[in-house]
Residue, then its C-alpha position, 0 to 999 in steps of 0.5 A: m587613816s591611810y598614808d599620804f604619799n604626797n606629804i613633804f617627807a614622802r616627797i623628800l624621800r623621792q628627792e622631789i624636794p631637797c633636804n640638808k641631809v646628815f645621814e642616809d642608809e637603806k632604811v633611814l634618812a636624817f636631815h636638818d629641820i627647815n624651821p629649827k627649834a634648837p641650835l641643832h634640830i634634826l628630823i629622823i625618818p624611816k624610809g617606809s610609809y608609816i603615818n605615826f608612832h603607832d603605825f610604825h610600831t604596829q606595821a614595821s618589821a622588827d628589823e626596821i624598828t631596831h635599825f631605826y632606833a639604833k641609828i639615833p645615837e649614831i646620828a647624835a654622835s655625828q652631830g656632836v651632841l652624844d655627850s652633851g645631851y639631846r632631846l628626842i620628840s615624836n609627836c603623834g596625831l593632831n592633838g599631839g602636835q604632829e604636822v607631817p603625817h610621816y613618822h619622824v623623830h626630832l633630835l634637838g640639842g646644841g645647847k641648853l634646852g628649855a621647858m619640855v612642853g609649852n603652854v597648853 
């Protein structure tokens, strides 16, 4: 599978589609999900062209990987959920529920979260 440069996150990174940004630096972008599943639902994406978790972890540099994960607690703190708790989800592939073919992590919080996985 090759990276789809027309996926919605690639278009957001190119600023063709607006987003409600909460964080951005040279390697990471974080923004509110337009269809939130919790009181707080932030999408965190690397700026590189990675399809999913596996692609990111096999193709990204060690610096990109370290930087990406170092930013998650900073983003959680900026959104006021570092101490109260939050959930991280990364769907991988069709059967894993991945809808956008650009690696991303969902940061959910802002209240008591329900069951980890719904009905299969």
